[in-house]
N, C-alpha and C positions, 0 to 999 in steps of 0.2 A: 331230520333236517328241514324236513318243510313246514312242520312245526314250530320249530324254532325261528324259522327265518318270520311266519307270522304273528310271531307274539314280538319276537325282536321289534317288529313294524310299528308297534304302540310307542314303545321306547321313541324312533325317529318323531312320530305323530308329535309327541310331547316335546321333542327337541325343537321342530317345528314350529311349534305354538305359543309357546311358553319359554320368556327369559329366567332360568334358572340363577336364582341368589344363593344354593348352598353347594360349599364344594364337594360335602358326600353327594347329594342325588347329582350334580353334575357328574363328576367321576362315574358312578352307577351307570348313568347314561353313554358315556362314550364309552363303558366297556360292554354295553349293551350292541353297543354300532358297530367295534372289534369283531364283537362274534357273528355280528348280521353280516358282515364282507364275507367271513369265512364261510358262513353255510350258505349266503345266498348270489354273493357277488359285489362286487363295487356299486355304489349308490351309481355315481358319476364316472363315465368315461376318459376323463380327460386325466385321471387320478389324482383328483386333487382334494380327493377324501380324507387321504395322510396330510396334509397341510391341514387341513379343518380340524381333524380330530387333535392336532397337536396345539392348535389354538387353543380350542376348548379346555385342554388339559394346562396350559400354561395361566389362563384365567383363574381355574380351579388353584391352581396352586400358587397361584401371583398375587392374582386380584381376593380372594375368598376365603382363602387363609390357606398361610404361610406354611402354618405347621400339620397341614392334613397330609399325611406320606401316603395315604395309597393315591394320591394320584401322580405322585411323583413317583410310586410302584406301577401305575399304568403306563405313564409314558415311558417309564424303561421296558415293558411288554412290547410296548407298540413298536421302539425304535430297537431291539433284540430281533421282532421280526421282521424288519428291513434288514438285519443285518449289517446296522447302525453300530458295530459295536465298542470301539470308543464311546460315543457318547452315551450308550444303554449302561455302559461299566460306571459312568458319571453319576448317574442319576439312580444307579443302585447305592453307591457310596452315599450320595445323601438320602435316600430312603434307609439307610442303616444309622447315622447323625440322626435319625429323629426317633428309629426305632429300632435297634441292636439286636429286637427279638426277634425279625420282621424273617419268618425261614423262605418263603416265595423269593425275598430278595437275594437271603443266601443260595439257594438253590441258581437262580438266572446266574450268580455270580459263578458258582461253578460248573454250568453248562457253559458263559465263555471262556472262563477254562480252559472246558474240553476242548472246546470249538479251535481255540489259539493252540491247542498242543502243549498247554502249560498244565501237566498231570501233577507235578507237587502241588498246584494252586488247589485242582481241581478236590485233589485229596485232602487237603484243609476246611474245605467248601464242607465237604461230604463230613469230615468230622465234625464239624461245626453245628451242619444240621442233627446228625445223631446228638451230640448234646444236647441242643434246645430238644429235642423232642422227650429224651429223660427227665426234664425238668416240667414237661409238661403229662408223664405219665408214670407209674412204680416203675420201677428199674426192676430189672429180670435178668440175670446170669445165663447164656447158653449154654446148656450141662456139654455140649460135645465142643464147642470153641473154648469155651470160657473166658467169653467173652460177651459184653454189651449190643445187644443184635443192629442191624443197622436198622436208620428209619427211611422212610419209604421213600424222598427225598432226595434223603444221601445216598443210599443205594442207587436210587435213578444217575447220579452225577457219577459216583465211581463205576457202577458196571459202564456208562457209556463210553467213559474213560477207559477202561479195560478192554474196552471190544475195539476203541481205536489205535490204539498200543499192542492188537496182537494176540491179548491175552482171554479169549473168549471162553474157557473153563472158569476161572475167577471171574467171570461178570457173573457166568448163571449162578457160581457157589452165593456170591451178591444179592444177587434178585431172591434165588430160594430163601434163602435167610430171612432175608423185610419181609417176604409176599405172607410169612406165616402170620396169622394174627390180621393182613392186608390182602385177602384172597377176592377181594370185589375193587381192587385198586386196578384200573386198567390200565393204568401209565405203566404200573410195576409189569403187567402180564407182558405188556406192548413189548415193555424191554429185555421180559424174558423171551420173547419169541425171537428179536433180535439177535442175542446172544447163541442161542442156540440153533440161529440161522450159520453164524457167522463160524460156528464150526463144524458146519457142515451135516449138521444133524436135522437135513428138511424133513424126516418122518413126523420128529418130535415138534417140530416150529409147527408142522403142518397142524398137529394135534392140538395144539395150544392155542392156533389161531381158529378153528374151531370151537375151543373151549371160550374164547374171548367175545365169538360172534355169539353162545348163549348170554352172555352178561352184559354187551353192548349189542343187539344187532344190527349189521350192517354197517361197523365202526370200523375208521379207515385206520386206524393207530398200528396196530400190528402191522400190518403191509406197508404201512409208511415206514419207520423204524425198520422192519426186516429190509426193507427194500434200499434204503441206508447201508445198513449194517454187511449186507452183500455187497456195494460196490467199496465198502473200504477194505473188505477182501477182492477184490477184484474180479466176485463173479458178476460181470456185465449182463449176461444173458439173464439168467434168477433174478437179478436186481430188477433187470425192466421188467421181467413181469410181476414183482411185487408192488413197484410203481404205478404201473398202467392201472392193476387193479385197487392201489389207493386212489388216483386221479379219477377211476368208474365210479368209486364210493362216493369220493366228496370232489364232484367236478368244479366247486368256486373254488378251493382253497389252493392258494399258491404252492404251499409247500413241495405235496409231490410232483408238481410240475418243474418245480425247481431242481430236484432231486434226480431228477429225472434227463432233465435238460443236462445236469453238470456230468451225469455218467455217462450220457451220450458223446457229450465233448472229450473226455476222456478216454472213453474205447476210441475214436476217431470218426464217428459217426456223425459226421456235422449237421448232414439234414433231417436227422433224427432230432439233434439237439436244437437245431434253428426254431424246427415246428413247437419242441415243448417250450421252449427259452419266450417264442413269441406267446406262448398261453400265458405266462406267466406276466409278459407287459402288458397286457390285458388284464389280468385281476390285482397286480401287484406291482406296478411300473416303480414303484422306487425303493425296490429290495437291491441293495446293492451287489452281492454275489450274481443274482439274474442280469444286472445292469452290465457291469463289468465285464459279463462271460456274452452277452450278447454284442455288446461290441466287440470283443474279441472276435467271434466268428464274422462280426460284419467287416471287422478288420482283415480274418484272413480270405473274403470271398475277392480281396485283391492283390493276396498273396501270387508268385510264381512260382511255377516249380523245376525241377531237375530231377530226371525219372529214369532207373536204372533198376535191373534185373528183380533186384529185392528191396529197394529202398524207393518211396518218393521223400524230397527235399523241398521241403516250403519256404519261400523266404519273404523278406518284402522287399520289393523293386530300389532299385537304384544301390547303394552302398553294400547290403550284404549278398549282394549278388556275387561278391570277390571272393568269398568263403564259399557260399553256396554252391557254385559253379565248380569248385575243388573239391566238392567233398564225397561225390559218388563212387570216383575210383578207391580211394582211402576204405570207402565201406563194406563195398564188395569185397574187400581184400580181410578185412575184420569178418564179414558172413561166412566167406571160406574156414577161416581159422576156428570162430565159436562156434558155427553149427556142423564142421567136419568132426570126424570123430578119429583122429589123431593128436595127441601129445594132449589126453586130457581132454576132449571138444564134444558138444554135448549132442551131436550124433541127430540134430533135427532141424528141420527147416519149419519157421510159421506157416501156418497155411494163409496169411496173408503178406502183402509187402507192409514193410513198414514205415511208418511217415516219419521225419524227422524234420523237425520244426525248429527255424529258428526265430527264437523271438528278442527285436531292436535290443531291449534293456530288461532290466530285471523284473520292475513293476509287469509288464506285459508276462513276461513269463511266470510269477506267479498266479496271473489270473489263468494263465494256461493252464495251472496243473492244480491250484488251489480256490478259483475263483475269486480269492481275492489277492490284491496286490501285497502281501507279508507273508513273505518265503525264505528260509535260510539255506537256499542251497543253489545251484547255478545250470543242471540236469535233472531231467525225473523221467523213468518212464513208467508209464499206466498200462504199459500191457503192447495193446498195436499203437500206439506214439508216444514217441521220446522227444520231450520237447528240452529245447536249451539256452542261456543266454548267451549270445553273441560275445566272444571273445575279445573284446575291446574294452580299453581305457574312458576314462571320463566320467561325467556325472550321470548318474543312472545305472551306472554299472555296480556288483558285488566286488566281484575280484581282479576285474581288469584281462589283463592274457594267461592262459591256459594251455594245456596242451589237449585240447579237443576229440584227438583222435584215443586216448587214452581216457578223455571222461566216456566217450559214443562207445566205444567197444564195452567196458563195465553196464552202461545202462543196457545195449542190446544184448548182453546176458543176461537180464533180467527179463527184457523181452522173451527169450528163446527159451529162458527155465521155467517162465509162468506158464508158455504155451505148451511146453514138453510134461508138465506136472498137471493143467487145469487151473493155472492159479494157486496149487495147494503145495506148497513148502514151506518150512522152518523159515525164519526169518535167517538164521544165522547163516542157512544153506544156501540163500538163493545172494546173498550178501559175499559167501567165502568163494561162491563159483564166480561172482562177476570181479572180483578181485584176483584171484587164481587167472581167469582168463585174458587180465590185462596186461600179461608177458612183460615185468618189468618188474625190479629188483626192490624188495622191503629200503625205507630209509631207516638209518640208523637208529632214532629216537623212536620208533616202533620197535625196531630189535632189541633196544634196551629196555621199553615196558614188557614187551613179553618175559625178558630173562626175567625182572624182578618181580613180576605175579609168579613164574613158576618158583624162583627161589623161598618164596616168601607164601607159598602153598596156596595162593589168590586167584588162580586159574577159576573161570567159572564154570560150573557143574551142567551137567547138557541140558538141566532141568531149569536153571536160570539164567542160560545165555542171550535166551529170545529176547527177555525183557529186557535187558541192558542198554540195548539199543533204544527204546521209548520210555524204561524207567530208572534210568541213571542215575544214582546212587551216589556217587563222585563225580570229578569234574575227569575222569579220565575214563571212567567205564564204559561208553558208549566205542569210542578209541580202543580201548582190548576187546569188547565183540567182535569189531572187524577184524581187530589183529591175530586175536586168536582165532575165530571162526576158518581164517583163509588160510591159518595154521595147521588148523584140523584138516581141513579139505586137502591140503598139502600131502600131509601124511595117508589120509585116506586112500590117496593115488598110488602115493609111493607103495604101502603095505598091501591094499587088495586089487589094485593094478585101475587103467584109465575107465574101465565100465562100472567100478564099484559106486561113483556118486550117478551114473544113470538106471541103476538097476536101484539105488534108493526116492530117484524120481519117481520112478516108475510106478513105486511103492506108493508113493505119495500120492500118487494122481489116484491111485485107486480109494484113495480116504484114509489109507493105513499112519499111523501113528507113527514119532519117531522110535520108542519104545518097541514097538513094533516091527517097524522097517529092519532098524539094525540086527535082530536076531537070526531076522530070515534070511537077510542079503548079506550080511556079514559077518554071522556067525558067532558076535557076541552082543553085549548090553549095551546101551548107551553108558552107560558107567566104566564097566570093561574097557571100551572103545576107551574114553577118556584117560583110566590109569594109563594102557600101553600107549597110549599117544603121548602121556608125560616123560618116559622113558625117553622115546623117541628124543624127544624135545629137547628133553637135559643134554643129548647128543650133541644134537644141531646150533645149540647156545653155545658150547663150548667150542665147536668150531668157528661160528662170527669172532669167537674171543671176546665176549659181553660176560663168560660165566667161566670162570678157574677150574682148572679137574681136581678135582676131590685131594689129590695127593698132591696140589703142589703146593710152595710152602706158601706161608701168609706173612703180610707184612709187621703181623704182631709176633712173628719167628723169628723174624730177619732182625728186628730192631732186640729181640732177649740173644738173638746170638752176638751180635756186633754189640752189646754192652751199651748200646744207647741210649742216655740220659735226656730225656726228655722228646721235643718233636724230632723226628730226621731234615735233614733240610736237600735241598735240591743234589749237591754232589753226593749225597748218601743215594738217594735214589738212581741216579746216573751212574752209579759204582755199582750198583745191584743189578739196572737192566744191562749192563755189560759184564757183570757174572752170571748172568741170567739169560741169554739170549733166549727170544720165543716167550717169555713172560709177558704176558697182554699186559695183566693192571698195572706193572713195573712198568713197562713203556710209556704208557700213556699218562701216568702222573711222573715220570722222567721228564719227557719231552714238553707238557704240559706248563711244567717248572719252570724248565728253561725258555720255553716259548716267552715265558711271562717277565723273565729274568732278560731277555734280549729285546723285547719291546715287540715281541710276535714277528720280530727278523730270523731267516733261516740262513745261515751259513755253513760254508766245505764242511766245517767242522761237525754243526748238528744235521746233516745230513743223513749220513748212513742211519742213526737214529732214528728218523721221521719215516723213512722207508723202511726200517725196521717194525715198525709202530703198526704201517698201513700193511704190513704183512702177519703182524699177529693177530690183529683186529680187522677182517676181510670186510665188518659196513662200518668202520670209522671215515665219517667223512671230513673231518679238520684235516689227517693228514695229506690226503690229495688236495685239498684245497692250497694247502704252505706248498707241496709240492708245484704245483702246477703254475701257480704266484711266482716260485722261485725260477722255473727255469724258463718261463715267457717273460721274464724281468731282466734275463739275462742276453736274449737278443739274437744271439746265432743261430744260427741254422740246426746244430746239433741238440742244443736244448731244446729249440723249437720244436722238435720230433720227443722227445725226451718228453715235452710235458702231456703229449698227445693221448696217452693210456690214463692219466687224472684226468684230463678234459671228460676224456669217455667216460670216466665212472660219475663223475658228475651229473653229466648230461644225461645217462641213464634214470637218476631218480630225479631230476630237475622237470618241476610240473608248471609253474608261474613263470620260466624267465627262459628266452631265446637267448642268452649268451653263452652259452656252454654251444650248444649248435651253432650259433656262427661263427665263435673261434676256430671250430674244429673246419666248418666246411672252410674258411680262406686258408688254414694249414693246408688241407688237402688238396685244395687245388692250387696252392704254389706248388706243391712236390709231386704233379700231377696224378694223383688218387682219385681221378675224376667222377669215379662212379661215389665212391664213397663221401667226394663234395656235395656231389648232387643230394645227396641223401640229406646230410646235414641241413643244407640249404633248406632243403623243404622243410625238414620240421620246424628249423626254426621260423618259415612260414608259418606252419600250422601254429605254433604256438602264438605267433603274436602276426594274426593275417592281415592286423588291420594298420600295421606299422611298415610306412614307405622304406625306412632301411632297409627293413630283411628283405623285402620285397627286388629292391635293388641289389643286394649282393646277391641273391638266386640268381638275378637276370644275368648277372657279371659270372658268377659260377658255370650257368648256362651258357653262355658265350663262348 
């Protein structure tokens, strides 16, 4: 790097002394200056280097030669280094309009796709790079895979995507395939190191780091990429060691300091993060992720806290104090449930208090988790820290009201399971544990999705369910992965006992894979577990009323039996439902057709059939909505009381509205059920903590 800095100084001298009138020469000079900043640090401490380089490239591509695409490519690289993703993407599109064969542009587009979690697009970019390579060299087919090999650039894009998706084994395979014939490609070597580290094969990663040092003495590439990959897998201590070594080797490069700062921010070590990000500000004051994260840290300095035995709640002063001061009690109750041993608890207490950070809007929440204001969720655990967007309606908020107690319970399970397993457990398993310990019933849509997948033999195999969280192939894949994982976890507890998941967690903590852990801890292979689970799942789905027992008469058989010509009408289904009480499928169709005919109005005549539907299909939500509305509309005290069980059913499944809890609170208060009234009023406030009407109701109930 000393030699590179010395040679690049010559380019600086030329740029200072001469007015260059050639677009290629000017672009080459800018590229030399970009490289010089990486090895020698910025020329000026005021951060104006970036603007100067932008101006030079604008002159090269705008004044000197509008068709000179390498100038636009250099601009795209510069913008990518600053994490200006949208502008970098636009520049790359312009490059490809001028030169559709530019592999570097396709490669950078692929990396942008990985950065933004657009894995389908990343795969497309990787495939395009492979195609481009085949036009340059004679194609040959791999005798083992039977396909064309990955190109070096395509492999880097796809492998990085796989690491980010948690499929490190496939990442290793992709790079190993591409590295044949590219044995001296340092970037491929670095990606292979990252892939091996992310699947916790630290011995192999170290061996490869030593090999890379022989090829490129003193390079930071392997340590930087391994640090990033380990951070993705929440191996914070190991990741920090890698990134600190990368910083030592390349003290003037901003990338290691950026990754280290973001890592320390996610692990809750704010002072360490501040040190790293201030170093970035000296090296690269225009990097968007670093600038956003530094602003966040400076914002957090002004936050206040409420503390309890196991939690620290950080909040922005003023309005968010309303929610923050009410959180510690429910949080400690969640801790007792989740960290205890009873009823499937994790039987583990994290070594440090968990920090709950209330982000005042969605943009700040996204910066807290990802370093950029683009994220499509409302709460997330990074291990020691749980960040959540406050459940408030209005501009800048993603969903408005939501049941924060249930959401935080879910995220805290992640914190606890990650702590118990040293952040090493299958994706489906941690999500399943989190859903199980929400202690909330499945909604009807989830039950029906699971039933359909069970009937069509489309439940995910054990070796593919993890991938479906991050690589869904259909619109329902991710939803199914969450739901199926929860269902399998529930079966595991029922079949093998409360401690079965805990035994598996301890095996994962030791570094054992699922195929190794299940036989030793449960006595079955993953494949046997799934087959036995399906048998149990069938009986569960029948109990839900969404799958009919195999010996049930079918509608087709009823049509043939009654010699009906054509499509049966509403009266046919009502008659069959009365003749076959408890037949869930007939009841659902009969009630639905009757409600359509009656303009969704419940009458005393249709009431028994709706009640029978609710009993035959215990997960169905519509009969409870119909019955609750019917009894509430009647107005008399007896009817109001008959509405209560239906409102309870709906409230147990409500995550985004306080309406059911509020209605229950009012009625319980009216009939003197004081404890129930208070609990429901508090639940309404917890879903909509910034809603004055809910607080007024809770105050009246408390009085």
